[in-house]
N, C-alpha and C positions, 0 to 999 in steps of 0.2 A: 504494500500500500504506500501511497505517496501523499500522506496527509501532512499539511503544514502545521507545525506546533509552535505556538508563541507563549513564552512565559517571561515573567519579570526577571531582570538581571540587576546585579549591583554594579554600578558604574559611576559616571560623573553626576553628582547631585549638588554641585556647587551653586547652581541657580534654582534649585528646588525650594519652593516656599512652603513651609510647614507650620501649622498652628497646633499647639498643644493646649488643650483646655482641661484644666484640672480643678476638681472640687476641693474645697478646704475642709469639708466634713471628713472625719477620720484621717486627719492630716498626717498622723504618724505613719500610716501605710502609704497614703497618696504621695508623700514626699519621696519615698523610695522609688515608687513607680515613675513619677515625673522625672526624677534625676536619671533613672535608667533610660527613659525615652530620650531625653535631651542629650545625654552623653553618647548614646548610640547614633543619633542623628549627626552630631558633630563628628564622630569617628568616621562616619561614611561620607563626610565632606559637605554636609549642609552648612552653609555660612551662617554665622551668628546674625548677620543682617537680614537673612531670609527665614529667621526663626522667630515666631511670636508665641509667648507663653501668656495665656489668659487664665485668671483664677476666678472661680465663682463659689457661692456658698455651698452648694451641694449638687448631687448627680442630676436632679431635675432641671437645674439651670444650665447644664452643659449644652444641650441641643440648641437653645436660643443663642447663647454666646458663640457657639461654633458657627451657626448660620451667619451671624453678623460678622464674625471674623473672616469667614470665607469670602464674603462680598467685599469687605473693606481692604483686606490684605491680599486678595487674589491668590488664595492658597492653592497649592497643588495637592495637598493632603491635610487631613485633620486627624489628630490622635486625641481621643477623649479618655481622660484618666480620672478614676474615682473608686470609691469602695463603699458598697452597701452591705451592711451586716444584718442578718435577720434578727429581729427583735421579737417582742411578745405580741405585736399587733400585725395586722395585714398591710400596714403601710409599706413594708418591704416589697411586697408583690407589685404594688402600683408604681413605686419608684423604679424598680428594675424594668418593668414592662414599658413604662412611659419614656424613660430615658433611652432605652434601646430603640423604641419605635421612632422617636424624634431623630436619632442619629441615622437610622435607615432612610427616613424620609429625606434628610439633608443630602445624603449621598446620592440618592436617586434624582433629587431636584437639582443639585449643583453639578452633578457629573464628576465629582472628585471622590477619591477614596476617603472614607471616614471610618477609622479604625476604632472599634469599641473596646477600650481597655478599662472598662468599669467593672471591677471585681464584684461579683454577687456571691457572697459566702455566708456560711452559717455562723462562723466564729472568728474572733480576732486572730486566733492561731492560724486558721486557714488563710486569712488575708496576709499575714506576715510571711507565711510560707511562699506565697505567690509574689511577694514584693522584695525578693532577694534571698529568700530562705531556701528550703529544700526543693521547692517547685520552680525555682528560677525567678526571674524578674519579668513579669508580664508587660511592664513598660518597655523594656528592651525589645521583647518580642514584637510588641505593637509597632515600634519604630521600624523594625526590619520589614514587617508586613507592609507598612505604609510606603516605604521606599520601593519595595518590589512592585507594589500596585501602581505607583507613579510611573515607573519604567514601563510596565505593561500597558498602561493607558497611552503613553507616548508612542509606543510601538504600534498600537492599534490605530491611533489617530494618523500616523504617518504611513499606514498601509504596509 
């Protein structure tokens, strides 16, 4: 078979514009995720001048801030960073569902990769494990996914 395969590659990201939107709620965890994402973007060559970090109170505010930042900053990708830990009420379900839906809508509407790195976990231990502990750093992983998707989008746009 002679099927053309296109996948994102890691290359020159010096002109790639990335927005990282992070929630301040559960800041202990979010700081590690955000630092991991930003360090990874810089390591792959994203210029500090092309990187915007926006902070918001919580996960529910991330989609709106991300939408506004995409428009004003002309972002090639967005990384949404937050942590939602299950509590004793059903508020957890609505926060998880609505923040994810808002990010999905943004990606479809804006036509840019929007990477959801909002942890939805049962306990603080699970969150810390995913913020640089045993399960790695999901912020770093999100940055790599964002860059791979930026490259993929460029390839598809250029035929």
